[in-house]
C-alpha positions as CSV (number, residue, x, y, z in Angstrom):
1,M,1.4,-16.6,-8.9
2,K,2.6,-13.2,-10.3
3,I,1.9,-10.1,-8.2
4,A,2.5,-6.6,-9.5
5,I,2.8,-3.9,-6.9
6,I,2.5,-0.1,-7.1
7,S,2.2,2.7,-4.5
8,D,2.4,6.5,-4.3
9,V,1.5,7.0,-8.0
10,H,0.1,10.5,-7.2
11,C,-1.9,10.8,-10.4
12,K,0.9,9.7,-12.7
13,W,-0.6,6.3,-13.5
14,D,-0.4,7.0,-17.2
15,K,3.4,6.7,-17.0
16,L,3.1,3.1,-15.8
17,V,3.1,-0.2,-17.8
18,I,1.6,-3.0,-15.8
19,P,2.6,-6.5,-16.9
20,E,0.1,-9.3,-17.1
21,C,-0.3,-10.6,-13.6
22,D,-2.5,-12.6,-11.3
23,I,-2.9,-9.8,-8.7
24,L,-2.3,-6.1,-9.0
25,I,-1.9,-4.3,-5.7
26,S,-1.9,-0.5,-5.1
27,C,-0.7,0.4,-1.7
28,G,-2.2,3.9,-1.6
29,D,-1.5,7.5,-2.4
30,Y,-2.8,7.2,-6.0
31,S,-4.0,10.8,-5.5
32,F,-3.0,14.1,-3.9
33,Y,-6.2,14.6,-1.9
34,G,-8.4,11.6,-2.9
35,E,-10.9,13.7,-4.8
36,Q,-14.0,12.0,-6.0
37,H,-13.1,12.4,-9.7
38,I,-9.6,11.1,-9.1
39,V,-11.0,8.0,-7.4
40,R,-13.1,7.4,-10.6
41,E,-10.2,8.1,-13.0
42,F,-7.6,6.0,-11.2
43,H,-10.0,3.0,-10.9
44,S,-11.0,3.4,-14.5
45,W,-7.3,3.0,-15.3
46,L,-7.0,0.0,-13.0
47,D,-9.9,-1.7,-14.8
48,V,-8.0,-1.9,-18.1
49,Q,-4.9,-3.4,-16.6
50,P,-4.1,-7.1,-17.3
51,A,-4.6,-8.4,-13.8
52,K,-7.0,-11.1,-12.7
53,H,-7.5,-9.5,-9.3
54,I,-7.0,-5.9,-8.2
55,I,-6.5,-4.6,-4.7
56,S,-6.7,-0.9,-4.0
57,V,-5.6,0.2,-0.5
58,Q,-5.9,3.8,0.6
59,G,-3.1,6.1,1.7
60,N,-2.6,9.2,3.8
61,H,-3.3,11.4,0.7
62,E,-6.8,9.9,0.2
63,V,-8.4,12.6,2.4
64,W,-11.8,12.7,0.6
65,V,-11.9,8.9,0.6
66,E,-11.5,8.6,4.4
67,K,-14.3,11.1,5.0
68,N,-16.6,9.5,2.3
69,F,-15.5,5.9,2.2
70,N,-18.7,4.2,1.2
71,D,-19.3,6.8,-1.6
72,A,-15.6,6.3,-2.7
73,K,-16.0,2.6,-2.8
74,L,-19.1,2.9,-5.0
75,E,-17.2,5.2,-7.4
76,A,-14.3,2.7,-7.6
77,K,-16.5,-0.3,-8.2
78,A,-18.7,1.4,-10.7
79,V,-15.7,1.7,-13.1
80,C,-13.7,-1.3,-11.9
81,P,-16.2,-4.0,-10.7
82,R,-13.5,-6.5,-9.8
83,V,-11.5,-4.2,-7.5
84,H,-11.1,-4.9,-3.8
85,F,-11.4,-1.4,-2.5
86,V,-10.3,-1.4,1.1
87,D,-9.0,0.8,3.9
88,E,-8.6,-2.0,6.5
89,G,-9.5,-5.7,6.4
90,M,-8.9,-9.2,5.0
91,I,-9.1,-10.2,1.4
92,K,-9.0,-13.9,0.4
93,I,-8.0,-14.9,-3.1
94,G,-8.0,-18.6,-3.4
95,E,-6.0,-19.9,-0.5
96,L,-4.2,-16.6,-0.1
97,K,-5.0,-14.5,3.0
98,I,-4.2,-10.8,2.4
99,W,-4.5,-8.3,5.2
100,C,-4.7,-4.6,4.2
101,S,-4.5,-1.4,6.2
102,S,-4.3,2.2,5.2
103,W,-3.2,3.5,8.6
104,T,0.2,5.3,9.2
105,P,1.7,7.1,12.2
106,F,0.4,10.6,12.6
107,F,2.0,13.2,10.3
108,R,0.5,16.6,9.6
109,N,-3.1,15.3,10.2
110,W,-3.5,13.6,6.8
111,A,-5.9,10.8,6.1
112,Y,-5.8,7.5,8.0
113,N,-3.4,8.9,10.6
114,A,-3.1,7.5,14.1
115,L,-0.9,8.5,17.0
116,R,2.1,6.3,17.7
117,G,1.6,3.9,20.6
118,D,-1.8,2.5,21.6
119,E,-3.8,4.3,19.0
120,I,-2.0,2.8,16.0
121,K,-1.2,-0.4,17.7
122,R,-4.9,-1.4,17.8
123,H,-4.9,-1.4,14.0
124,W,-2.0,-4.0,14.0
125,D,-3.4,-6.0,16.9
126,V,-6.3,-7.1,14.7
127,I,-4.1,-8.6,12.0
128,P,-4.7,-12.4,12.0
129,D,-1.7,-14.5,12.8
130,D,-2.0,-16.6,9.6
131,V,-1.9,-13.9,6.9
132,N,0.3,-14.7,3.9
133,I,0.5,-11.2,2.5
134,L,0.4,-7.9,4.3
135,V,-0.4,-4.7,2.5
136,T,0.0,-1.4,4.4
137,H,0.5,2.1,3.2
138,G,3.5,2.8,5.4
139,P,6.6,0.8,6.4
140,P,7.6,-1.0,9.6
141,S,10.3,0.5,11.6
142,G,13.8,0.0,10.3
143,I,12.8,-1.4,6.9
144,L,12.9,0.9,3.8
145,D,11.7,3.8,6.0
146,I,14.5,6.4,5.9
147,T,13.6,10.0,5.0
148,Y,16.4,12.2,3.6
149,W,17.2,15.9,3.7
150,M,19.4,17.4,1.0
151,G,20.5,13.9,0.0
152,V,21.5,13.0,3.5
153,P,19.7,10.3,5.6
154,K,17.6,12.1,8.2
155,E,15.5,9.7,10.3
156,R,13.6,6.4,10.2
157,V,9.9,7.0,10.3
158,G,8.4,3.4,10.1
159,C,6.1,2.1,12.8
160,V,7.6,0.1,15.7
161,D,4.3,-1.5,16.6
162,L,3.8,-2.7,13.0
163,L,7.3,-4.3,13.1
164,N,6.5,-6.0,16.4
165,K,3.3,-7.5,14.9
166,I,5.1,-8.6,11.8
167,L,7.6,-10.6,13.9
168,T,4.7,-12.7,15.1
169,L,3.3,-13.6,11.7
170,K,4.8,-17.0,11.0
171,Q,3.1,-17.5,7.6
172,L,3.9,-14.1,6.2
173,K,5.8,-14.2,2.8
174,L,5.3,-10.7,1.5
175,H,4.8,-7.2,3.1
176,C,4.3,-4.4,0.5
177,F,3.9,-0.7,1.2
178,G,5.0,2.7,0.0
179,H,4.7,6.1,1.7
180,I,8.4,6.9,2.0
181,H,9.3,7.8,-1.5
182,N,13.1,7.9,-1.1
183,E,13.2,4.3,0.0
184,S,11.5,2.6,-3.0
185,G,13.2,-0.8,-3.1
186,E,13.2,-4.4,-1.9
187,T,14.8,-6.5,0.8
188,E,14.3,-9.9,2.3
189,I,14.5,-10.6,6.0
190,N,14.0,-14.0,7.6
191,G,12.2,-15.3,4.6
192,V,9.8,-12.4,4.3
193,K,10.0,-10.1,1.2
194,F,9.6,-6.4,2.0
195,I,8.8,-4.1,-0.9
196,N,8.5,-0.4,-0.8
197,A,6.6,0.1,-4.1
198,A,6.6,3.9,-4.2
199,I,6.5,5.0,-7.9
200,C,7.3,8.7,-7.3
201,D,10.4,10.1,-5.8
202,K,10.3,12.9,-3.2
203,M,9.7,15.5,-6.1
204,Y,6.7,13.4,-7.2
205,T,8.4,12.3,-10.4
206,P,7.4,8.7,-11.4
207,I,10.9,7.3,-11.7
208,N,10.6,3.9,-9.9
209,P,9.6,0.6,-11.4
210,V,6.5,-1.5,-11.0
211,R,7.5,-4.1,-8.5
212,I,7.0,-7.8,-9.2
213,F,6.8,-10.6,-6.7
214,E,6.4,-14.3,-7.6
215,Y,4.4,-16.0,-4.9
216,E,5.1,-19.7,-4.7
217,T,2.1,-21.6,-3.3
């Protein structure tokens, strides 16, 4: 099963070429503020992509979406009927169990922000133990989560509680996310593929590739 993954497109989707795939996943931040017309435009673009299934998770930039989720979902599905438009919850595609979450640790009071500790941990506590694919907007602590200043590594900003939950997920094969533009890339740890699928760099230039993961059932 071929899975194409994007994140942090920030209105630059016209620069992307999506290959034919079984599932196309967007990990959020397709916009700058999640405006209603951008929701419609992005999902109109998703609708013409060569994917059998489409998953659209929200990010911290989707401010209007968080405040108007039901309206945003209607907008998205009006132009892309097959989209799974989600901020948090389970999606099942065949035998695959895919858990999605838009939440990230608090930063400048953007959308889907929760304070580190108990407030964000409750979002990870509800992840079922048998998920196969995890889609979050932000990274776990220590994995593709470094921010940079003037080209120098500054700090790791991933979520510790998310990492702790991941360590309990025995059937997890893929965790994809974005959020930290500098760290777009891939790594494998203990049989789990971690993909930071951010398309834009820190200057919001779409320089990174669409990520591909071959899921073996």
